[in-house]
SESEPA-857460 format. One record per residue (C-alpha): residue in three letters; x, y, z. Coordinates in steps of 0.001 Angstrom, whole numbers, plus 524288, in hexadecimal, padded with zeros to 5 digits. Each point is the difference from the previous one (the first is absolute). Layout:
<nodes>
ALAXYZ...
</nodes>
This chain:
<nodes>
MET5CF2FEFB738D76CPRO8018C80E54805D2PRO7F32D808738022AASP7FACE809D97F9BFSER7F4598061A8067FPRO7FB02800AF80DDCGLU7F6657F685804FCGLN7F3218009F7F7F7SER7F33E7F7C87FE61GLU801977F3EC7F67EASN7F9B37FBB87F402THR804F87F46E7F7BAGLN7FA5B7F87D7F3E7SER803FB7F20A805B0ALA7F4477F89A80521GLN7FED17FDD080E77HIS800357F2EB8065BPRO7F8057FD3380C8FGLN808DB7FECD80A9FSER7FA277F4C7809DBASP7F48F7F8777F91DGLN809657F7CF7F715SER80B217FFC780A41ASN7FCF17F16780468GLN7FD477FA767F187SER80B728066D7FC1CASN809327FACE809E3GLN7FC227F1FC7FE30ASN7FF45800FD7F132THR80FF380430803EBARG802B97F560807F4ASN7FA567F5C67F5DEALA80607805F37F355PRO805F47F4B57F871THR80A3F806F47F87ATHR8073780D9780228ARG7FBC8804187F206ASN7F76180C717FF46ALA80132802C881057VAL8064180DD680259CYS7FD0080CBA7FC61VAL80BDD808ED8001AVAL7FC3B80E8980273VAL8081A80A177FA01ILE7FE7180EBE80430GLY805F980D1A7F758TYR8003B80D3D7FF95ASN806F8806D67F4A3ASP808907F6017FF13ARG7FEC07FC737F1E4ALA80F527FE248003EHIS8000F7F3E180971VAL7F1467FA747FF0FALA8018A7F6947F4A3ASP80A937F9658060BALA7F9F67FECA80CCBVAL7F4617FA637F75AARG806E17F6B97F781SER807F87FA8980C79ALA7F1A07FC68805B6LEU7FB1A7FA0A7F3B7ALA80C927F8917FF23GLN7FE6E7F7C180B0CGLY7F7FC7F6D47F7A3PRO7F24F7F86380175SER8003A801C280FBFVAL7FB0480E227FDE4ALA7F2F58019B7FB34GLU7FED180E0A7FE94VAL8095280D9680250VAL7F7D38094F80560ALA807BB80F207FAC8VAL7F88780A36807D6ASP8058F80D317FA8DASP7FC8D80AA08098AARG7FC1180A947F57FSER80D9E801FC7F9E5THR8026680AAB7F689ASP80B4A7FA807F81BGLY7FA8F7F60E7F755SER800EE7F4B48096CALA7F1087FC9B7FF65GLU800AF7FE647F174LEU80C2C7F90E80087LEU7F9FF7F55F80979ASP7F4337FFC87F632ARG807EC7FBC47F372MET8068F7F69C80A82ALA7F3507FA9E80317ALA7FB187FDB27F1F6ALA80BA27F5CC7FE73ASP7FD377F97780C0DALA7F34D7FCBC8055FARG804C07FCD780D32LEU8033A80D9880113ARG7F508809E380549VAL801A880FA9801C2VAL7F8EB8060780947ARG8001180F58800DFARG7FC518091F80C1AASP7F7C080A637FD36VAL806CB80893809CBASN80F5A7FF92802B9SER801237F9E080F08GLY80B0B8076180362GLY8074D7F2D4805EECYS8017F7F12B7FD1FGLY7F5C37FC4D80AC1GLY7F339803787F6ACPRO804967F93B7F347ARG803B37F479806ECASN7F2D77FDFB8061ASER7FA8C803217F298GLY8084C7F27E7FBEAILE7FB3B7F8BC80B30ASP7F0B5802147FBDEALA803317FCD77F2A0ALA805D07F3A5802B7THR7F93F7F36B7FBCDALA80BD67F5CE80221PRO7FFD57F81F80D2FTYR80DA580808802E4VAL805A980D677FE6FMET80C868060180183PHE804A680E2D7FC31LEU80A7A805E27F7A9ASP8050480E247FEB7SER80041805287F286ASP80EB6803088007FASP8057D7F204804ABVAL7FE417F1CE7FAF1LEU7FD617F354803A3PRO80A627F5E47FE6FPRO7FDB17F3B87F947GLY7F9FD7F61B80804ALA7FB278088A80A50VAL7F1D27FCBD7FF4FASP801977F15F7FE9CALA809398008D80C35LEU7F5C1808A280914LEU7F4207F8197FA3BALA806827F172802FDALA802F18037680D20SER7F30C80592802BAARG7F9467F4037FA59GLU8081F7F5BD80627ALA80038806C480EBEASP7F083804A47FE43ALA8054380E2F801C2GLU7F7FD80BBA7FEEAVAL80CE0807627FDB4ALA80D2E7FCFE7FA39SER80AEB8086980188GLY80DFD800397F8AFLEU80CAB806DF7FE17CYS7FF2380D647FB1FVAL80DB5806EB7FB20ARG8023580DCC7FDB3ARG806EB801BE7F2FAGLU8062C80DBB7FE81LEU7FF918049C7F2E8PRO80694802587F668SER80C2D7F96E80875GLY7F83D7F28A80160ARG8046C7FE4780DDFGLU7F7607F85F80764GLN7FBF77FE7B80E2CPRO7F7127F6C38071ATRP7F3F4805C48080EGLN800297F89680D26GLU807C17F4997FA76PRO7FEE47F88F80E4FLEU7F2127FD0A7FE36TYR8015A7F9187F349THR80C097F73F80318ALA7F71C7F39E7FE5AHIS7F1947FAAC7FE11SER7F8BB80011809A9VAL7F1B0800B5804DBLEU7FA1F8085180B7AALA7F3B37FC85806ADARG7FDF180E0C803F5PRO808D380C537FE19SER802CE801CA80EE4ARG809827F3007FE49ARG80852808A77F929PRO7FF6780E99804FDGLU80AEF803F07F6B8LEU7F5797FF3D7F5C6VAL7FD5D80EFB803D2HIS80CD1803987F87FASP7FB5D7FD6A7F3BDTHR7F526809947FD70LEU8010E7FD767F10CCYS7F2637FCFC7F921VAL806DF7FC6B7F39DASN806E27F36280315LYS7F4847F95B804D8LEU7F5227F7A87FA81TYR7F318802198059AARG7F3607F6677FEC3THR7F665809677FBE8ALA7F5297FAD18081APHE807B58016980C13LEU8015980E8E7FC96ARG7F20C801FC7FE6AGLU7FB2A7F8B680A70HIS8083E80876809F1GLY7FDEC80C4D7F899ILE80EE6802537FF61ARG8017580C597F65DPHE80B0180B527FEB3PRO7FEB780CA18066EGLU7F877809CB7F57CGLY8049F80BC97F986ARG80E278063580253PHE804987F7BF80AA1LEU80E847FC9D7FEEFTYR805637F2FE805D9GLU7F28D7FA1F7FE19ASP805787F29E7FECEPHE802EA8016A80F2DVAL7F2CE800C28028CPHE7FBD57F5237F688THR8098E7F50180408ALA7FC478029580E00ARG7F1507FD427FD0FVAL804D37F3707F953LEU806F37FCCF80C8BALA7F6018038280846ALA7F7347F6397F8DDGLY809037F51D8044BPRO8018C7F8F47F33BARG8066D7F39F7FF1BILE80DA98035C7F810ALA8090D7FA6A7F719LEU80DA1804777FEAEVAL809587FD367F453PRO80E06803D47FD2BASP7FC65802A87F237ARG8015780CD97F95AVAL7F3798049E7FDC9TYR800B080EE17FCCEVAL80B2B80A367FC1FTRP7FEAE80C4680572HIS8050980AE07F6EFVAL8070580B25805C7ARG8035880B027FA18ARG805F280B3180753ALA80397808D17F3BCALA7F1BD800567FA81GLU7F9FE80D797FEF2ARG7F5537FC3F807B3LEU803797F6E980D47SER7F8577F60A8038ELEU7F8878009580C78SER809717F79B80824LEU80C24806CD7FB92ASP7FBB580E8980176ARG803CF802AC80DEDGLY803D680C8A7FE70HIS7F3518074E80521ILE7FA787FE7B80E83ASP7F2DA7FC1C7FA4CASN806AC7F3437FB9BTRP804F87FC5880DF6GLN7F1778043B8056EALA7F8E17F81B7F6AEARG8085E7F3B380302THR7FE6A8018880D66ARG7F147801707FE66ALA7FFC67F3027F92FCYS808CB7F94980AFCALA7F69B8050180A45GLN7F4FD7FB1D7F938ALA805797F3067FDB3TYR8037F7FE8B80EC7ASP7F2158038D802EDILE7F9557F5DF7F59FLEU8094D7F54D8055BLEU7FC188042E80E05ALA7F123800067FDC6ALA800197F37C7FB56GLY806FF7F93080C51GLN80D7C7FE977F801LYS806B8803DF80B7AGLU80D0C7FC027FBC9LEU7FF86803117F294ALA7FC2180EC4804CBARG80B408001C8093EALA807C17FBB17F3C4ALA7FBF9809F17F7D8ARG8052380A7F80A44ALA80C0A7F95E8005ALYS801AC8005B7F17CPHE7FD7B80FC680031LEU80C08802AF809BEASP809FE7F4407F8EFHIS7FB68803767F287ASP7F84C80D167FD91VAL805CD80822809B1ARG80F397FC147FC8CMET7FD3A8018F7F094TYR7FC2980E88801C1ALA809AC801C480AB6ARG80C7B7FDFB7F7A1GLU7FA7A8093E7F5D9LEU7FC9E80B1080ACBGLY80BD38075F7FEBDLEU7FDBA801917F0D1ARG7F2CE80903803CBASP8000F80C4380400ALA7FD4B8058480E72GLU7F19E801F87FDE9TYR7FEA47F1CF7FADBARG808647FACE80BA4ARG7F7D5807AB80AA7ALA7F3EE7F9BA7F8FCTRP803CB7F2A07FF8CTRP8054F8004280CFATHR7F34E805BD8065EHIS7F5F77F7667F6A8THR807727F41980486ARG800108036380E06ASN7F20A800F6800BDHIS7FEB37F2BC7F8D1LEU8097F7F99580944ALA7F8C4805CC80BA4ARG7F40A7F6627FCDATYR809427F4DD802EFASP7FF4D7F78880D44ALA809CD7FB6F80914ALA7FF5D7F2287F9FDASP8049B806897F389TRP80BBD8035A8036CGLU803B17F4A78085FALA8037C7F5397F6E4ASP80D788028B7FAFCPRO8024680BF8805BFALA80F54800917FA8DTHR7FBD87FFD37F179PRO802CD80C4A7F743GLY7F1AB8024B7FE67ARG7FCA18010980D5ELEU80B948085780499LEU7FC5D8092A7F548GLY7F1CE8002B8042DARG803BB802B980D58LEU8087D80B3B7FD0ELEU7F5A3806607F7EFLEU7F6C47FE1280C15GLU80A778050280965SER8054780C6D7F6E9PRO7F56C80AB77FBD4GLU807DF803EE7F538PRO809F47FAB67F58EARG80C5C7FDC2804D8ASP80C927F66B7FEB8LEU7FC827FE2E7F179PRO80C147F9587FABDARG8003C7F66E80B02LEU7F0397FEC27FE07ARG802F57FCE67F151ASP80B7C7F6068038CLEU7F74D7F8938099BALA7F3F57FF097F750ALA809F67F8F07F4F5ARG7FFCA7F3007FD4CPRO805937FA078076AGLY7FFE280AAE80B0AARG80BC08074C804C2LEU800D98068280C7CLEU809FC809CB7FE74PRO807938075680C88PRO7FF28807DD808B6TYR7FBA37F313809FEALA7FC7B8080580C16ARG7FCD77F9CD80CACTHR7F915804B980C4DPRO807448018D80ACFASP7FB0E7F237805C5GLY806217FC0E7F340THR7F3197FDE17F81APRO801B0801897F12FVAL7F7E480B807FA58TRP7FE708063A7F43FSER8067780BD48030AGLU804C98086180B2FASP7F4CF80A807FE52LEU7F6EE7F5287FC39PRO800D27F6DB80C6EGLN7F3167FBC27FFEBLEU801BF7F7EC7F435SER8064D7F2DB806A2LEU807BF7F73C7F66AALA7FF997F4FF80B97PRO7FB1F7F6667F758LEU80C36800497F7B6LEU806EA7F98C80B5DTHR7F88B7F3317FF21SER7FE10800057F09CPRO8062D7F4807F889VAL80DC9805507FA69GLU7FA9D7F9CC7F1BBALA7F3ED809C1801B5LEU8073580DD680553PRO800B680ABD7F7F0LEU80FD68002A7FF08ALA8065680B327FB52LEU8092C801407F49FASP8075D80A2C7F80FALA8069E7FF447F426GLU807EA8076D7F74CLEU806397FCD77F116ARG80C5C805E87FC72PRO801287FEB57F0D5ARG80D877FFB27FBACALA8087E7FEB17F4A1GLY805B57F24880135ALA7F88E7FC9B80D1CTHR7F3688038A805BETHR7FD177FDA180E4ALEU7F4347FE268085ATHR800998036180E7BLEU7F4B87FBEC80960ARG7FD358014D80D2CLEU7F86D7F9D180A4AHIS7FACE807EA80AFEGLU7FC247FA5580E05LEU7F2157FFAC80407TYR7FEDF7FFC980EA2GLY80B1D7F61780255ARG7F6707F5547F74FVAL80C02800AC7F4B1ALA80C7F7FDB0808FBGLU7F61B7F50D808B6ALA7FE197F8747F2F8ARG80DF3801E87FC70PRO7FF3D803547F0BFARG80A5D7F8A77F827GLU7FF6D803257F0F8LEU7F76D807C57F4BFGLU7FB837F9377F318VAL7FFB3809AE7F595ARG7F86E7FFE37F2E0TRP7FC06808F07F5F0ARG7F1F97FD537F95ESER7FBB2805057F414ARG7F329809747FEC5ASN7FE287FA1C7F2EAASP7FF687F29580097GLU802607FC9980E5BARG80BD57F8077FE73THR80B08800E6808EAARG80FD28018F7FEAAGLY80ACE805C380761ARG7FD147F5E880C8BALA80B05801AD80921THR801FD7FD4880E37ALA80802807AF8090EALA804A18004680E8ALEU7F95480A158090BTHR80A3080597809B9GLY7FCBC808BF80B9DTHR805AB80E2A7FC1BGLY7FAE18068B80B52PRO7F7A08009980C14GLY7F3557FACB7F985LEU803BF7FDE57F231TRP804BD7F67A7F67BSER804D88011F7F2B0ALA8028A7F9707F443GLY806F48025C7F36ALEU801AA7F9E57F2BBPRO80205801EA7F201VAL7F5698014D7F5D3ASP8014D7FBDD7F2D8LEU7F61580A347F8E7GLY803637FB4A7F17ESER7FB4F7F1F380247LEU7F3428067C8059BGLY7FD1D8066D7F1E0ALA7F6B980B5D7FDFFGLY7F3588016D8077CVAL7FB5D8037380D82TRP804557F6F180AC9ASP7FAC87FF2F80D82LEU80A637FD8680BBDARG7FB607F427806DFLEU806BC7FA4E80E0ATHR7FF1C7F41B8097CVAL8055E8024D80CA6ARG804CE7F24680664PHE800F47FFFA80F64ALA8094D7F3FC8078CASP7F53B7F90C802E9GLY7FA417FDDB7F15AALA7F5AF80ADC80060GLU7FDAF806BF7F491ARG7FA8180EDE7FC50GLU7FCD2804A07F3A2VAL802A780D957FF20THR802D780C1B7F5E2ALA809C680A1B80392ALA7FD4481010801CFALA806BB806397F49AARG80AFF808B48080DALA7FE4480E1B7F9A5GLY8086980BD480088ALA80C1D805097F9AEGLY7FC4E7FC4C7F277ARG7FF1E7F1208036DLEU7F4667FEFF7F65EARG80427806777F42DARG800E77F96C7F42AARG80E287FCB27FB42ALA805F57FC4A7F2B1VAL8089F7F2E280224PRO808DB7FA4D7F61FSER7FCD47F2187FDD9VAL807417F5617F83EARG7F3007F9EA7FC48HIS7F89D80B797FCB5GLY8095B809AF7FDB0VAL7F99C809F08092CLEU7F59A7FDAB80B9DLEU7F7A480A208033FVAL7FC447FD8880F83GLN7F59D8074480677PRO7FECE7FC0180F71TYR7F38180346805B6ALA7F69F7FF408097CTHR7F14E7FAFC7FDF6HIS7F43A805618053BSER802BB7F7C380BFCGLY80D29804208017EALA807627F3347FC60LEU80BB08008F7F71BALA7FEE77FC957F179LEU807668011F7F3ECARG7FDF6805617F30FLEU808367F9CD7F6E4GLU802128045A7F033THR80A1B7FB357F75EGLY8077C8068A7F4CDALA7FBB780A037F804LEU7F1967F99B7FCA9GLY7FF3C801BE80F01LEU802DD80D467FFE0ALA7F564802BC7F3BBARG7F5FB7F8A4808DEILE8030F8092B80BBBLEU7FD7980B797F709ARG7F3077FAB97FAE6GLY7FB5A7FDBB80D84ARG8030680E4280393LEU7F838803577F4ABARG7F4DE7F765801CAARG7FEE78063180DBFLEU8021380DA27FD3DLEU7F5047FE5B7F511HIS7F6F77F8FD809D6
</nodes>
């Protein structure tokens, strides 16, 4: 829900509920509730989102009898959203509409209004442009009640629209049912900063005064989630899909999380991360606080560093300076754990260099998985360092890191030709660690962006082709892939059985990434476009036949009009 106006004082038309005097009784009632009927309040927030809010509300009402009420908080919309919600409320008594008198400028205020209006024992949140999948509320409610947990959390999937491609969010946390007596039992919880894929005991939020930041505060869920974890709740985790996060990159108005092209977005994100750390530390949750700082390096810094080459010089300087100032708060212990990880290497590079530098190399290191491309410099005593002109940035931790965790560097070149298309791959040495592990072969596969299916799986032997270089080449049957966007995925296998999942940097220059038309027995003609992703990895865009050409022309026209 994009913000509209700066932070303003607010009034709502909803009844305000006491925050603490009923908490103990509500807690007892929750634990003794005999059924799951009428147990959950779903708070839907929206601003000028008439095109989607009805779908969000319907998905909440469709959860069944477990949902006692849906509280739709309209943040002073001007597009008829509130009137649409009023008509829906007239048709279903479970829907209540709360109209705010003043636009809040963000998402936190409307969610707080929803907490205040909730009368059910449990509450969860839903944005107006997303949906709850069938069974989401029942899965979370059953887990919470069975474990007597104040918080239940499940899997969120990001769905790209209009393609429908889905990507799980923080999937490793949700592989199986589990119960945590307290959050510190699993510090990785700090990586799931979303508030929407969780069910909260209403009395728990009120008893601890847990609320969202008010006004125009981007990434308000970072702070809210930190407040929840700081209170030390018992948490139930479920592998069920409980939230569908719609990603509309072509929308006229990008969501807050996608609008990263302005420096104030990064400043807001670092402010929210800093507040989350302070909240956890003040609550005595030192392990979670340390994990939150590690998450900032491994997730936030890497995500923005991958896009740094797309920004102008002014943005880069501002981003670099702001990030250096933020990282200056870190202490020695923040850098000691896992010093060879890409996030920590990137953070140390930022601290050691006062000006932006080595952006292509930085982008590749920030990729997932990270790639550390040449040059591989050493000091006179043989210590690995970032470069000859930055010897103070030691890369010595790479000498002891397991080969499965090394930021191995591969590059790739795809040569579409009539009759045969070849893929050439090169694996680079990394301070002697690759030769020591004795690379044997590469497994190659192409993964579709549209439906995650994998095709073109093949294996090729790696052979030494020069000092510090191993190469492999193999044919690619483009016709068997079909239309769509395909990401190249690789596995390097070593003599001792170790494996490393990697991607390959797209080798540019001399027309290597130019679109070509290739004759095809199956499709008549293939339009082949090798390209480098934002993280520098080789990917492939394919269109088939005359219809494919028409799709390309329509896409170009849409981009021009947008």
